[in-house]
CHARMM-style PDB file with segment names, atoms N, HN, CA, C and O in Angstrom:
ATOM      1  N   UNK     1      88.916  96.865  41.726  1.00  0.00      PROA
ATOM      2  CA  UNK     1      89.281  95.931  42.663  1.00  0.00      PROA
ATOM      3  C   UNK     1      88.113  95.132  43.185  1.00  0.00      PROA
ATOM      4  O   UNK     1      87.457  96.051  43.676  1.00  0.00      PROA
ATOM      5  N   UNK     2      87.418  94.047  43.408  1.00  0.00      PROA
ATOM      6  HN  UNK     2      87.951  93.300  43.009  1.00  0.00      PROA
ATOM      7  CA  UNK     2      86.928  93.496  42.557  1.00  0.00      PROA
ATOM      8  C   UNK     2      86.648  93.632  44.113  1.00  0.00      PROA
ATOM      9  O   UNK     2      87.696  93.838  44.725  1.00  0.00      PROA
ATOM     10  N   UNK     3      85.297  93.562  45.081  1.00  0.00      PROA
ATOM     11  HN  UNK     3      84.445  93.395  44.584  1.00  0.00      PROA
ATOM     12  CA  UNK     3      84.749  93.482  45.861  1.00  0.00      PROA
ATOM     13  C   UNK     3      83.121  92.631  45.917  1.00  0.00      PROA
ATOM     14  O   UNK     3      82.177  92.782  45.141  1.00  0.00      PROA
ATOM     15  N   UNK     4      83.229  91.684  47.174  1.00  0.00      PROA
ATOM     16  HN  UNK     4      83.995  91.562  47.804  1.00  0.00      PROA
ATOM     17  CA  UNK     4      81.713  90.807  47.025  1.00  0.00      PROA
ATOM     18  C   UNK     4      80.703  91.612  48.094  1.00  0.00      PROA
ATOM     19  O   UNK     4      81.086  92.527  48.823  1.00  0.00      PROA
ATOM     20  N   UNK     5      79.650  91.210  48.053  1.00  0.00      PROA
ATOM     21  HN  UNK     5      79.339  90.466  47.460  1.00  0.00      PROA
ATOM     22  CA  UNK     5      78.809  91.945  48.968  1.00  0.00      PROA
ATOM     23  C   UNK     5      78.072  90.911  49.252  1.00  0.00      PROA
ATOM     24  O   UNK     5      77.138  90.584  48.519  1.00  0.00      PROA
ATOM     25  N   UNK     6      78.359  90.314  50.252  1.00  0.00      PROA
ATOM     26  HN  UNK     6      79.117  90.579  50.847  1.00  0.00      PROA
ATOM     27  CA  UNK     6      76.624  89.475  51.141  1.00  0.00      PROA
ATOM     28  C   UNK     6      74.950  89.971  51.606  1.00  0.00      PROA
ATOM     29  O   UNK     6      74.655  90.574  52.638  1.00  0.00      PROA
ATOM     30  N   UNK     7      74.180  89.600  50.719  1.00  0.00      PROA
ATOM     31  HN  UNK     7      74.420  89.109  49.881  1.00  0.00      PROA
ATOM     32  CA  UNK     7      72.907  90.822  50.821  1.00  0.00      PROA
ATOM     33  C   UNK     7      71.659  90.317  51.395  1.00  0.00      PROA
ATOM     34  O   UNK     7      71.073  89.831  50.428  1.00  0.00      PROA
ATOM     35  N   UNK     8      71.274  90.236  51.944  1.00  0.00      PROA
ATOM     36  HN  UNK     8      71.751  90.631  52.729  1.00  0.00      PROA
ATOM     37  CA  UNK     8      69.707  89.560  52.892  1.00  0.00      PROA
ATOM     38  C   UNK     8      68.885  90.341  52.266  1.00  0.00      PROA
ATOM     39  O   UNK     8      68.996  91.541  52.014  1.00  0.00      PROA
ATOM     40  N   UNK     9      67.878  89.456  51.973  1.00  0.00      PROA
ATOM     41  HN  UNK     9      67.787  88.481  52.177  1.00  0.00      PROA
ATOM     42  CA  UNK     9      66.581  90.149  51.864  1.00  0.00      PROA
ATOM     43  C   UNK     9      65.337  89.517  52.923  1.00  0.00      PROA
ATOM     44  O   UNK     9      64.925  88.405  52.595  1.00  0.00      PROA
ATOM     45  N   UNK    10      64.673  90.182  54.243  1.00  0.00      PROA
ATOM     46  HN  UNK    10      65.008  91.085  54.510  1.00  0.00      PROA
ATOM     47  CA  UNK    10      63.981  89.790  55.273  1.00  0.00      PROA
ATOM     48  C   UNK    10      62.860  90.383  54.940  1.00  0.00      PROA
ATOM     49  O   UNK    10      62.582  91.558  54.703  1.00  0.00      PROA
ATOM     50  N   UNK    11      61.863  88.778  54.964  1.00  0.00      PROA
ATOM     51  HN  UNK    11      62.089  87.823  55.157  1.00  0.00      PROA
ATOM     52  CA  UNK    11      60.326  89.541  55.296  1.00  0.00      PROA
ATOM     53  C   UNK    11      59.512  88.705  55.498  1.00  0.00      PROA
ATOM     54  O   UNK    11      59.836  87.714  54.844  1.00  0.00      PROA
ATOM     55  N   UNK    12      58.145  88.444  56.333  1.00  0.00      PROA
ATOM     56  HN  UNK    12      57.883  89.249  56.865  1.00  0.00      PROA
ATOM     57  CA  UNK    12      57.151  88.420  56.581  1.00  0.00      PROA
ATOM     58  C   UNK    12      55.656  88.681  56.059  1.00  0.00      PROA
ATOM     59  O   UNK    12      54.862  89.588  56.309  1.00  0.00      PROA
ATOM     60  N   UNK    13      55.556  87.342  55.094  1.00  0.00      PROA
ATOM     61  HN  UNK    13      56.201  86.605  54.891  1.00  0.00      PROA
ATOM     62  CA  UNK    13      54.029  87.484  54.703  1.00  0.00      PROA
ATOM     63  C   UNK    13      52.944  87.189  55.569  1.00  0.00      PROA
ATOM     64  O   UNK    13      52.671  86.254  56.322  1.00  0.00      PROA
ATOM     65  N   UNK    14      52.176  88.710  55.104  1.00  0.00      PROA
ATOM     66  HN  UNK    14      52.397  89.469  54.492  1.00  0.00      PROA
ATOM     67  CA  UNK    14      51.295  87.579  55.781  1.00  0.00      PROA
ATOM     68  C   UNK    14      49.828  87.470  54.647  1.00  0.00      PROA
ATOM     69  O   UNK    14      49.309  88.313  53.916  1.00  0.00      PROA
ATOM     70  N   UNK    15      49.467  85.865  54.958  1.00  0.00      PROA
ATOM     71  HN  UNK    15      49.888  85.180  55.552  1.00  0.00      PROA
ATOM     72  CA  UNK    15      48.065  86.683  53.678  1.00  0.00      PROA
ATOM     73  C   UNK    15      46.995  85.091  54.355  1.00  0.00      PROA
ATOM     74  O   UNK    15      47.027  84.332  55.323  1.00  0.00      PROA
ATOM     75  N   UNK    16      46.204  85.286  53.176  1.00  0.00      PROA
ATOM     76  HN  UNK    16      46.177  85.903  52.389  1.00  0.00      PROA
ATOM     77  CA  UNK    16      44.916  83.666  53.601  1.00  0.00      PROA
ATOM     78  C   UNK    16      45.060  82.764  53.549  1.00  0.00      PROA
ATOM     79  O   UNK    16      43.830  82.785  53.601  1.00  0.00      PROA
ATOM     80  N   UNK    17      45.485  81.203  53.450  1.00  0.00      PROA
ATOM     81  HN  UNK    17      46.483  81.186  53.408  1.00  0.00      PROA
ATOM     82  CA  UNK    17      46.004  79.941  53.271  1.00  0.00      PROA
ATOM     83  C   UNK    17      45.078  79.370  54.175  1.00  0.00      PROA
ATOM     84  O   UNK    17      44.591  79.896  55.175  1.00  0.00      PROA
ATOM     85  N   UNK    18      44.804  77.736  53.517  1.00  0.00      PROA
ATOM     86  HN  UNK    18      45.200  77.308  52.705  1.00  0.00      PROA
ATOM     87  CA  UNK    18      44.479  76.512  54.161  1.00  0.00      PROA
ATOM     88  C   UNK    18      44.965  76.373  55.270  1.00  0.00      PROA
ATOM     89  O   UNK    18      44.514  76.409  56.415  1.00  0.00      PROA
ATOM     90  N   UNK    19      46.380  76.133  54.625  1.00  0.00      PROA
ATOM     91  HN  UNK    19      46.746  76.104  53.695  1.00  0.00      PROA
ATOM     92  CA  UNK    19      47.430  75.537  55.493  1.00  0.00      PROA
ATOM     93  C   UNK    19      48.442  75.641  55.032  1.00  0.00      PROA
ATOM     94  O   UNK    19      48.578  75.867  53.829  1.00  0.00      PROA
ATOM     95  N   UNK    20      49.370  75.517  55.800  1.00  0.00      PROA
ATOM     96  HN  UNK    20      49.259  75.334  56.777  1.00  0.00      PROA
ATOM     97  CA  UNK    20      51.003  76.153  55.727  1.00  0.00      PROA
ATOM     98  C   UNK    20      51.784  76.081  54.336  1.00  0.00      PROA
ATOM     99  O   UNK    20      52.115  77.038  53.636  1.00  0.00      PROA
ATOM    100  N   UNK    21      52.027  74.567  54.072  1.00  0.00      PROA
ATOM    101  HN  UNK    21      51.758  73.789  54.641  1.00  0.00      PROA
ATOM    102  CA  UNK    21      52.097  74.085  52.806  1.00  0.00      PROA
ATOM    103  C   UNK    21      51.343  75.683  51.288  1.00  0.00      PROA
ATOM    104  O   UNK    21      51.783  76.595  50.588  1.00  0.00      PROA
ATOM    105  N   UNK    22      50.041  74.991  51.636  1.00  0.00      PROA
ATOM    106  HN  UNK    22      49.683  74.250  52.205  1.00  0.00      PROA
ATOM    107  CA  UNK    22      49.222  76.603  50.377  1.00  0.00      PROA
ATOM    108  C   UNK    22      49.632  77.571  50.551  1.00  0.00      PROA
ATOM    109  O   UNK    22      49.568  78.341  49.593  1.00  0.00      PROA
ATOM    110  N   UNK    23      50.188  78.015  51.660  1.00  0.00      PROA
ATOM    111  HN  UNK    23      50.240  77.389  52.439  1.00  0.00      PROA
ATOM    112  CA  UNK    23      51.080  79.674  52.264  1.00  0.00      PROA
ATOM    113  C   UNK    23      52.548  79.545  51.473  1.00  0.00      PROA
ATOM    114  O   UNK    23      53.326  80.315  50.909  1.00  0.00      PROA
ATOM    115  N   UNK    24      52.488  78.493  51.689  1.00  0.00      PROA
ATOM    116  HN  UNK    24      51.857  77.868  52.147  1.00  0.00      PROA
ATOM    117  CA  UNK    24      53.920  78.742  50.959  1.00  0.00      PROA
ATOM    118  C   UNK    24      54.487  78.619  50.031  1.00  0.00      PROA
ATOM    119  O   UNK    24      55.660  78.955  49.868  1.00  0.00      PROA
ATOM    120  N   UNK    25      53.451  77.887  48.881  1.00  0.00      PROA
ATOM    121  HN  UNK    25      52.498  77.614  49.014  1.00  0.00      PROA
ATOM    122  CA  UNK    25      53.207  77.953  47.421  1.00  0.00      PROA
ATOM    123  C   UNK    25      52.935  79.558  47.244  1.00  0.00      PROA
ATOM    124  O   UNK    25      53.101  80.432  46.394  1.00  0.00      PROA
ATOM    125  N   UNK    26      52.507  79.436  48.328  1.00  0.00      PROA
ATOM    126  HN  UNK    26      52.372  78.726  49.019  1.00  0.00      PROA
ATOM    127  CA  UNK    26      51.905  81.297  47.012  1.00  0.00      PROA
ATOM    128  C   UNK    26      53.137  82.057  47.195  1.00  0.00      PROA
ATOM    129  O   UNK    26      54.056  82.424  46.463  1.00  0.00      PROA
ATOM    130  N   UNK    27      52.825  82.167  48.468  1.00  0.00      PROA
ATOM    131  HN  UNK    27      52.079  81.868  49.063  1.00  0.00      PROA
ATOM    132  CA  UNK    27      55.124  83.189  48.467  1.00  0.00      PROA
ATOM    133  C   UNK    27      56.273  82.018  47.445  1.00  0.00      PROA
ATOM    134  O   UNK    27      57.451  82.374  47.471  1.00  0.00      PROA
ATOM    135  N   UNK    28      55.998  80.839  46.682  1.00  0.00      PROA
ATOM    136  HN  UNK    28      55.041  80.549  46.661  1.00  0.00      PROA
ATOM    137  CA  UNK    28      56.725  80.629  46.390  1.00  0.00      PROA
ATOM    138  C   UNK    28      56.729  81.595  45.252  1.00  0.00      PROA
ATOM    139  O   UNK    28      57.685  82.300  44.930  1.00  0.00      PROA
ATOM    140  N   UNK    29      55.626  81.555  44.711  1.00  0.00      PROA
ATOM    141  HN  UNK    29      54.849  80.983  44.973  1.00  0.00      PROA
ATOM    142  CA  UNK    29      55.035  81.448  43.035  1.00  0.00      PROA
ATOM    143  C   UNK    29      55.036  82.466  43.499  1.00  0.00      PROA
ATOM    144  O   UNK    29      54.058  81.824  43.880  1.00  0.00      PROA
ATOM    145  N   UNK    30      55.117  83.846  44.074  1.00  0.00      PROA
ATOM    146  HN  UNK    30      55.912  84.367  43.764  1.00  0.00      PROA
ATOM    147  CA  UNK    30      54.978  85.188  43.997  1.00  0.00      PROA
ATOM    148  C   UNK    30      56.798  85.810  43.541  1.00  0.00      PROA
ATOM    149  O   UNK    30      57.118  86.665  42.715  1.00  0.00      PROA
ATOM    150  N   UNK    31      58.022  84.639  44.822  1.00  0.00      PROA
ATOM    151  HN  UNK    31      57.761  83.945  45.493  1.00  0.00      PROA
ATOM    152  CA  UNK    31      58.908  84.674  44.715  1.00  0.00      PROA
ATOM    153  C   UNK    31      59.690  84.914  43.253  1.00  0.00      PROA
ATOM    154  O   UNK    31      60.226  85.947  42.853  1.00  0.00      PROA
ATOM    155  N   UNK    32      59.525  83.053  42.303  1.00  0.00      PROA
ATOM    156  HN  UNK    32      59.090  82.214  42.628  1.00  0.00      PROA
ATOM    157  CA  UNK    32      60.383  82.733  41.840  1.00  0.00      PROA
ATOM    158  C   UNK    32      59.010  83.753  39.851  1.00  0.00      PROA
ATOM    159  O   UNK    32      59.471  83.784  38.710  1.00  0.00      PROA
ATOM    160  N   UNK    33      58.130  84.095  40.082  1.00  0.00      PROA
ATOM    161  HN  UNK    33      57.756  84.070  41.008  1.00  0.00      PROA
ATOM    162  CA  UNK    33      57.773  84.910  39.553  1.00  0.00      PROA
ATOM    163  C   UNK    33      57.919  86.665  39.373  1.00  0.00      PROA
ATOM    164  O   UNK    33      57.508  87.328  38.420  1.00  0.00      PROA
ATOM    165  N   UNK    34      58.671  87.186  40.662  1.00  0.00      PROA
ATOM    166  HN  UNK    34      59.005  86.647  41.435  1.00  0.00      PROA
ATOM    167  CA  UNK    34      59.703  87.863  40.971  1.00  0.00      PROA
ATOM    168  C   UNK    34      60.772  88.557  40.298  1.00  0.00      PROA
ATOM    169  O   UNK    34      61.123  89.608  39.760  1.00  0.00      PROA
ATOM    170  N   UNK    35      61.211  86.958  40.747  1.00  0.00      PROA
ATOM    171  HN  UNK    35      60.926  86.104  41.184  1.00  0.00      PROA
ATOM    172  CA  UNK    35      63.092  86.483  40.051  1.00  0.00      PROA
ATOM    173  C   UNK    35      63.214  86.082  38.022  1.00  0.00      PROA
ATOM    174  O   UNK    35      64.050  86.123  37.119  1.00  0.00      PROA
ATOM    175  N   UNK    36      61.622  85.686  38.260  1.00  0.00      PROA
ATOM    176  HN  UNK    36      60.943  85.652  38.993  1.00  0.00      PROA
ATOM    177  CA  UNK    36      61.398  85.478  37.137  1.00  0.00      PROA
ATOM    178  C   UNK    36      61.583  86.802  35.874  1.00  0.00      PROA
ATOM    179  O   UNK    36      61.958  86.383  34.779  1.00  0.00      PROA
ATOM    180  N   UNK    37      61.406  87.917  35.954  1.00  0.00      PROA
ATOM    181  HN  UNK    37      61.101  88.257  36.844  1.00  0.00      PROA
ATOM    182  CA  UNK    37      60.752  89.299  35.726  1.00  0.00      PROA
ATOM    183  C   UNK    37      62.185  90.147  35.845  1.00  0.00      PROA
ATOM    184  O   UNK    37      62.397  91.148  35.161  1.00  0.00      PROA
ATOM    185  N   UNK    38      63.383  89.470  37.055  1.00  0.00      PROA
ATOM    186  HN  UNK    38      63.211  88.657  37.611  1.00  0.00      PROA
ATOM    187  CA  UNK    38      64.376  90.965  36.649  1.00  0.00      PROA
ATOM    188  C   UNK    38      65.348  89.748  37.362  1.00  0.00      PROA
ATOM    189  O   UNK    38      65.338  89.357  38.529  1.00  0.00      PROA
ATOM    190  N   UNK    39      66.345  89.220  35.998  1.00  0.00      PROA
ATOM    191  HN  UNK    39      66.354  89.538  35.050  1.00  0.00      PROA
ATOM    192  CA  UNK    39      67.311  88.323  35.953  1.00  0.00      PROA
ATOM    193  C   UNK    39      68.246  89.185  36.575  1.00  0.00      PROA
ATOM    194  O   UNK    39      69.150  88.379  36.790  1.00  0.00      PROA
ATOM    195  N   UNK    40      68.789  90.648  37.163  1.00  0.00      PROA
ATOM    196  HN  UNK    40      68.054  91.303  36.989  1.00  0.00      PROA
ATOM    197  CA  UNK    40      69.583  91.394  37.492  1.00  0.00      PROA
ATOM    198  C   UNK    40      69.663  90.637  39.367  1.00  0.00      PROA
ATOM    199  O   UNK    40      70.460  90.729  40.300  1.00  0.00      PROA
ATOM    200  N   UNK    41      68.709  90.121  39.194  1.00  0.00      PROA
ATOM    201  HN  UNK    41      68.061  90.046  38.436  1.00  0.00      PROA
ATOM    202  CA  UNK    41      69.019  89.705  41.023  1.00  0.00      PROA
ATOM    203  C   UNK    41      69.180  88.112  41.061  1.00  0.00      PROA
ATOM    204  O   UNK    41      69.039  87.310  41.984  1.00  0.00      PROA
ATOM    205  N   UNK    42      69.595  87.923  39.448  1.00  0.00      PROA
ATOM    206  HN  UNK    42      69.709  88.575  38.698  1.00  0.00      PROA
ATOM    207  CA  UNK    42      70.995  86.747  39.513  1.00  0.00      PROA
ATOM    208  C   UNK    42      71.877  86.544  39.061  1.00  0.00      PROA
ATOM    209  O   UNK    42      72.666  85.600  39.026  1.00  0.00      PROA
ATOM    210  N   UNK    43      71.750  88.019  38.423  1.00  0.00      PROA
ATOM    211  HN  UNK    43      71.109  88.786  38.452  1.00  0.00      PROA
ATOM    212  CA  UNK    43      72.849  87.523  37.005  1.00  0.00      PROA
ATOM    213  C   UNK    43      74.241  89.032  37.370  1.00  0.00      PROA
ATOM    214  O   UNK    43      75.457  88.999  37.182  1.00  0.00      PROA
ATOM    215  N   UNK    44      73.158  90.432  38.053  1.00  0.00      PROA
ATOM    216  HN  UNK    44      72.170  90.459  38.207  1.00  0.00      PROA
ATOM    217  CA  UNK    44      74.082  90.921  38.422  1.00  0.00      PROA
ATOM    218  C   UNK    44      74.459  91.008  40.179  1.00  0.00      PROA
ATOM    219  O   UNK    44      75.581  91.075  40.681  1.00  0.00      PROA
ATOM    220  N   UNK    45      73.327  90.984  40.774  1.00  0.00      PROA
ATOM    221  HN  UNK    45      72.416  90.929  40.366  1.00  0.00      PROA
ATOM    222  CA  UNK    45      73.126  90.458  42.413  1.00  0.00      PROA
ATOM    223  C   UNK    45      73.538  89.112  43.129  1.00  0.00      PROA
ATOM    224  O   UNK    45      73.698  88.964  44.340  1.00  0.00      PROA
ATOM    225  N   UNK    46      73.718  87.878  41.846  1.00  0.00      PROA
ATOM    226  HN  UNK    46      73.588  87.998  40.861  1.00  0.00      PROA
ATOM    227  CA  UNK    46      74.140  86.684  42.625  1.00  0.00      PROA
ATOM    228  C   UNK    46      73.473  85.856  42.931  1.00  0.00      PROA
ATOM    229  O   UNK    46      73.867  84.699  43.080  1.00  0.00      PROA
ATOM    230  N   UNK    47      71.949  86.357  43.149  1.00  0.00      PROA
ATOM    231  HN  UNK    47      71.629  87.296  43.027  1.00  0.00      PROA
ATOM    232  CA  UNK    47      70.858  85.653  43.927  1.00  0.00      PROA
ATOM    233  C   UNK    47      71.267  84.463  44.036  1.00  0.00      PROA
ATOM    234  O   UNK    47      71.985  84.080  43.112  1.00  0.00      PROA
ATOM    235  N   UNK    48      70.964  83.446  45.197  1.00  0.00      PROA
ATOM    236  HN  UNK    48      70.381  83.757  45.947  1.00  0.00      PROA
ATOM    237  CA  UNK    48      70.946  81.492  44.607  1.00  0.00      PROA
ATOM    238  C   UNK    48      70.234  81.037  45.284  1.00  0.00      PROA
ATOM    239  O   UNK    48      69.968  79.836  45.218  1.00  0.00      PROA
ATOM    240  N   UNK    49      69.685  81.861  46.170  1.00  0.00      PROA
ATOM    241  HN  UNK    49      69.901  82.836  46.224  1.00  0.00      PROA
ATOM    242  CA  UNK    49      68.495  81.084  46.705  1.00  0.00      PROA
ATOM    243  C   UNK    49      66.635  81.979  48.107  1.00  0.00      PROA
ATOM    244  O   UNK    49      66.142  82.953  48.677  1.00  0.00      PROA
ATOM    245  N   UNK    50      66.595  81.300  47.948  1.00  0.00      PROA
ATOM    246  HN  UNK    50      66.995  80.510  47.485  1.00  0.00      PROA
ATOM    247  CA  UNK    50      65.775  82.293  48.391  1.00  0.00      PROA
ATOM    248  C   UNK    50      64.412  80.981  49.696  1.00  0.00      PROA
ATOM    249  O   UNK    50      63.797  79.962  49.382  1.00  0.00      PROA
ATOM    250  N   UNK    51      64.464  81.496  50.630  1.00  0.00      PROA
ATOM    251  HN  UNK    51      64.964  82.324  50.886  1.00  0.00      PROA
ATOM    252  CA  UNK    51      64.038  80.536  51.090  1.00  0.00      PROA
ATOM    253  C   UNK    51      63.160  80.435  52.765  1.00  0.00      PROA
ATOM    254  O   UNK    51      63.744  80.733  53.807  1.00  0.00      PROA
ATOM    255  N   UNK    52      61.494  79.895  52.716  1.00  0.00      PROA
ATOM    256  HN  UNK    52      61.019  79.653  51.870  1.00  0.00      PROA
ATOM    257  CA  UNK    52      61.177  80.291  54.258  1.00  0.00      PROA
ATOM    258  C   UNK    52      60.540  79.310  54.240  1.00  0.00      PROA
ATOM    259  O   UNK    52      60.534  78.500  53.312  1.00  0.00      PROA
ATOM    260  N   UNK    53      59.440  79.176  56.020  1.00  0.00      PROA
ATOM    261  HN  UNK    53      59.445  79.833  56.773  1.00  0.00      PROA
ATOM    262  CA  UNK    53      58.954  78.971  56.216  1.00  0.00      PROA
ATOM    263  C   UNK    53      57.585  79.342  56.847  1.00  0.00      PROA
ATOM    264  O   UNK    53      57.597  80.456  57.370  1.00  0.00      PROA
ATOM    265  N   UNK    54      56.493  78.718  56.915  1.00  0.00      PROA
ATOM    266  HN  UNK    54      56.484  77.813  56.490  1.00  0.00      PROA
ATOM    267  CA  UNK    54      54.871  78.887  57.152  1.00  0.00      PROA
ATOM    268  C   UNK    54      55.175  78.712  58.720  1.00  0.00      PROA
ATOM    269  O   UNK    54      55.995  77.903  59.153  1.00  0.00      PROA
ATOM    270  N   UNK    55      54.309  79.687  59.613  1.00  0.00      PROA
ATOM    271  HN  UNK    55      53.642  80.345  59.262  1.00  0.00      PROA
ATOM    272  CA  UNK    55      54.348  78.959  60.630  1.00  0.00      PROA
ATOM    273  C   UNK    55      52.887  80.143  60.893  1.00  0.00      PROA
ATOM    274  O   UNK    55      52.470  80.871  59.992  1.00  0.00      PROA
ATOM    275  N   UNK    56      52.218  80.094  62.492  1.00  0.00      PROA
ATOM    276  HN  UNK    56      52.557  79.502  63.224  1.00  0.00      PROA
ATOM    277  CA  UNK    56      50.803  80.474  62.699  1.00  0.00      PROA
ATOM    278  C   UNK    56      51.484  81.694  63.003  1.00  0.00      PROA
ATOM    279  O   UNK    56      52.622  82.095  63.248  1.00  0.00      PROA
ATOM    280  N   UNK    57      50.253  82.137  62.880  1.00  0.00      PROA
ATOM    281  HN  UNK    57      49.329  81.811  62.681  1.00  0.00      PROA
ATOM    282  CA  UNK    57      50.854  83.668  64.079  1.00  0.00      PROA
ATOM    283  C   UNK    57      50.769  83.474  65.503  1.00  0.00      PROA
ATOM    284  O   UNK    57      49.813  82.901  66.026  1.00  0.00      PROA
ATOM    285  N   UNK    58      52.074  84.096  66.353  1.00  0.00      PROA
ATOM    286  HN  UNK    58      52.850  84.562  65.928  1.00  0.00      PROA
ATOM    287  CA  UNK    58      51.924  83.820  67.590  1.00  0.00      PROA
ATOM    288  C   UNK    58      52.984  82.663  67.759  1.00  0.00      PROA
ATOM    289  O   UNK    58      53.791  82.639  68.687  1.00  0.00      PROA
ATOM    290  N   UNK    59      52.939  82.149  67.228  1.00  0.00      PROA
ATOM    291  HN  UNK    59      52.283  82.168  66.473  1.00  0.00      PROA
ATOM    292  CA  UNK    59      54.271  80.650  67.715  1.00  0.00      PROA
ATOM    293  C   UNK    59      55.594  81.009  67.147  1.00  0.00      PROA
ATOM    294  O   UNK    59      56.435  80.400  67.810  1.00  0.00      PROA
ATOM    295  N   UNK    60      56.078  81.612  66.361  1.00  0.00      PROA
ATOM    296  HN  UNK    60      55.396  82.106  65.823  1.00  0.00      PROA
ATOM    297  CA  UNK    60      58.069  82.140  66.489  1.00  0.00      PROA
ATOM    298  C   UNK    60      57.635  83.414  67.093  1.00  0.00      PROA
ATOM    299  O   UNK    60      58.125  83.538  68.216  1.00  0.00      PROA
ATOM    300  N   UNK    61      56.605  84.773  66.611  1.00  0.00      PROA
ATOM    301  HN  UNK    61      56.207  84.672  65.700  1.00  0.00      PROA
ATOM    302  CA  UNK    61      56.700  86.432  66.901  1.00  0.00      PROA
ATOM    303  C   UNK    61      56.349  86.796  68.802  1.00  0.00      PROA
ATOM    304  O   UNK    61      56.250  87.755  69.567  1.00  0.00      PROA
ATOM    305  N   UNK    62      56.256  85.010  68.806  1.00  0.00      PROA
ATOM    306  HN  UNK    62      56.337  84.230  68.185  1.00  0.00      PROA
ATOM    307  CA  UNK    62      56.202  85.718  70.844  1.00  0.00      PROA
ATOM    308  C   UNK    62      56.819  85.811  71.369  1.00  0.00      PROA
ATOM    309  O   UNK    62      57.771  85.067  71.134  1.00  0.00      PROA
ATOM    310  N   UNK    63      56.928  86.483  72.233  1.00  0.00      PROA
ATOM    311  HN  UNK    63      56.155  87.088  72.424  1.00  0.00      PROA
ATOM    312  CA  UNK    63      58.744  86.277  73.193  1.00  0.00      PROA
ATOM    313  C   UNK    63      57.967  85.452  74.707  1.00  0.00      PROA
ATOM    314  O   UNK    63      58.635  84.576  75.256  1.00  0.00      PROA
ATOM    315  N   UNK    64      56.893  85.726  75.147  1.00  0.00      PROA
ATOM    316  HN  UNK    64      56.350  86.438  74.701  1.00  0.00      PROA
ATOM    317  CA  UNK    64      56.956  84.689  76.498  1.00  0.00      PROA
ATOM    318  C   UNK    64      56.247  83.428  75.985  1.00  0.00      PROA
ATOM    319  O   UNK    64      55.803  82.684  76.860  1.00  0.00      PROA
ATOM    320  N   UNK    65      56.005  82.938  74.225  1.00  0.00      PROA
ATOM    321  HN  UNK    65      56.365  83.542  73.515  1.00  0.00      PROA
ATOM    322  CA  UNK    65      56.102  81.625  74.291  1.00  0.00      PROA
ATOM    323  C   UNK    65      57.398  81.127  73.498  1.00  0.00      PROA
ATOM    324  O   UNK    65      57.541  79.957  73.146  1.00  0.00      PROA
ATOM    325  N   UNK    66      58.320  82.135  73.258  1.00  0.00      PROA
ATOM    326  HN  UNK    66      58.203  83.086  73.544  1.00  0.00      PROA
ATOM    327  CA  UNK    66      59.629  81.910  73.247  1.00  0.00      PROA
ATOM    328  C   UNK    66      60.608  81.487  73.908  1.00  0.00      PROA
ATOM    329  O   UNK    66      61.559  80.740  73.675  1.00  0.00      PROA
ATOM    330  N   UNK    67      60.020  82.426  75.294  1.00  0.00      PROA
ATOM    331  HN  UNK    67      59.248  83.032  75.483  1.00  0.00      PROA
ATOM    332  CA  UNK    67      61.345  81.782  76.846  1.00  0.00      PROA
ATOM    333  C   UNK    67      60.614  80.811  77.113  1.00  0.00      PROA
ATOM    334  O   UNK    67      61.042  79.891  77.809  1.00  0.00      PROA
ATOM    335  N   UNK    68      59.294  80.817  76.588  1.00  0.00      PROA
ATOM    336  HN  UNK    68      58.946  81.565  76.022  1.00  0.00      PROA
ATOM    337  CA  UNK    68      59.390  79.208  77.304  1.00  0.00      PROA
ATOM    338  C   UNK    68      59.593  77.832  76.892  1.00  0.00      PROA
ATOM    339  O   UNK    68      59.696  76.845  77.620  1.00  0.00      PROA
ATOM    340  N   UNK    69      59.630  77.890  75.789  1.00  0.00      PROA
ATOM    341  HN  UNK    69      59.546  78.692  75.198  1.00  0.00      PROA
ATOM    342  CA  UNK    69      60.211  76.624  75.424  1.00  0.00      PROA
ATOM    343  C   UNK    69      62.006  76.618  75.354  1.00  0.00      PROA
ATOM    344  O   UNK    69      62.596  75.901  74.546  1.00  0.00      PROA
ATOM    345  N   UNK    70      62.579  77.335  76.123  1.00  0.00      PROA
ATOM    346  HN  UNK    70      62.100  77.917  76.779  1.00  0.00      PROA
ATOM    347  CA  UNK    70      64.270  76.706  76.005  1.00  0.00      PROA
ATOM    348  C   UNK    70      64.421  76.864  77.511  1.00  0.00      PROA
ATOM    349  OT1 UNK    70      65.480  76.559  78.060  1.00  0.00      PROA
TER     350      UNK     70
END
């Protein structure tokens, strides 16, 4: 029987970087290395995309700030 499984990996990395872009580049480099060293992620699990967005602490994870902007 053919069965499809839609899966998502979610995480939040905290690291030191001078800019948001630098932080994204650092995470991107690690993820590319992990994917390159684990071909099963693509071959067996069908990984097609990895995406992320850097933000300053508190700007996305502060519930009061989030409700104030709605």
